[in-house]
C-alpha positions in Angstrom: -47.0 28.2 -31.4 -44.6 26.3 -33.6 -42.0 28.6 -35.0 -42.6 31.3 -32.6 -39.5 33.1 -31.3 -38.4 31.5 -28.0 -36.6 33.0 -25.1 -36.1 29.7 -23.2 -33.3 27.2 -23.3 -33.7 26.5 -26.9 -34.1 29.9 -28.2 -31.2 29.7 -30.6 -30.8 25.9 -30.8 -30.8 23.4 -33.5 -33.1 20.5 -32.7 -32.1 16.9 -33.3 -35.0 15.1 -34.8 -35.7 11.4 -34.0 -32.1 10.9 -32.8 -30.5 11.7 -36.0 -27.5 14.0 -36.4 -26.0 15.9 -39.3 -28.1 16.5 -42.4 -31.3 15.5 -40.6 -31.1 18.4 -38.2 -33.6 21.2 -38.6 -33.7 24.8 -37.2 -36.4 25.3 -34.6 -38.0 28.0 -36.7 -38.5 25.5 -39.6 -39.7 22.4 -37.8 -42.3 20.0 -39.2 -45.6 20.6 -37.4 -46.6 17.0 -38.0 -43.7 15.5 -36.1 -45.0 14.5 -32.6 -41.6 14.8 -31.1 -41.3 18.4 -32.2 -44.8 19.2 -31.3 -44.2 18.0 -27.7 -40.9 20.1 -27.6 -42.9 23.2 -28.7 -45.5 22.6 -26.0 -42.7 22.2 -23.3 -41.0 25.4 -24.5 -44.3 27.3 -24.4 -44.8 26.2 -20.8 -41.2 27.1 -20.0 -41.7 30.6 -21.4 -44.9 30.9 -19.4 -43.1 29.9 -16.2 -40.3 32.3 -16.8 -42.8 35.1 -17.6 -44.5 34.5 -14.2 -41.1 34.8 -12.3 -40.0 31.1 -12.1 -36.3 30.8 -12.4 -35.0 28.8 -15.4 -33.1 26.5 -13.0 -36.4 25.7 -11.2 -38.1 25.0 -14.6 -35.3 22.7 -15.5 -35.4 20.6 -12.2 -39.2 20.4 -12.5 -39.0 19.3 -16.2 -36.4 16.7 -15.3 -38.5 15.4 -12.3 -41.6 15.2 -14.5 -39.8 13.5 -17.3 -38.1 11.0 -15.0 -41.2 10.1 -13.1 -43.2 9.6 -16.3 -40.5 7.4 -17.9 -40.3 5.3 -14.7 -44.1 4.9 -14.8 -44.0 3.9 -18.5 -40.9 1.8 -18.8 -39.8 0.9 -15.3 -36.9 1.8 -13.0 -34.3 -0.4 -14.8 -34.9 1.2 -18.1 -34.6 4.7 -16.7 -31.4 3.7 -14.8 -30.0 2.5 -18.2 -31.1 5.8 -19.9 -29.7 8.1 -17.2 -26.3 6.3 -17.2 -25.9 7.2 -20.8 -26.5 10.8 -20.2 -23.0 11.4 -18.6 -21.3 10.6 -22.0 -23.7 12.8 -23.9 -23.2 15.7 -21.6 -19.4 15.4 -21.7 -19.5 15.2 -25.5 -21.5 18.5 -25.6 -24.7 17.2 -26.9 -26.7 19.4 -24.6 -24.4 22.5 -24.7 -26.1 25.2 -26.8 -23.1 27.6 -26.8 -19.5 26.5 -26.6 -17.3 28.2 -23.9 -13.6 28.7 -24.5 -11.6 27.1 -21.7 
């Protein structure tokens, strides 16, 4: 599975490993199979591809992934921690951290 060509949201993305930016970034095709974060990402992408292959729209996959992630994080860390985490997402979105292709405006 790791290193397979992806069609999903990270098909041509560079993955940030363990929150580090810059020289610590790896191309998805060359990821370390022993890194649990990247192994988890690979499993999520495989499920994403399977969903799309069965006719589920990418937007539906995204909402389901967000719901699942947030409910698991609340169960593990509690509501206050997840509120703190989600408040920080706005800045990261504005800065383009989750934008895979830049659009000219």
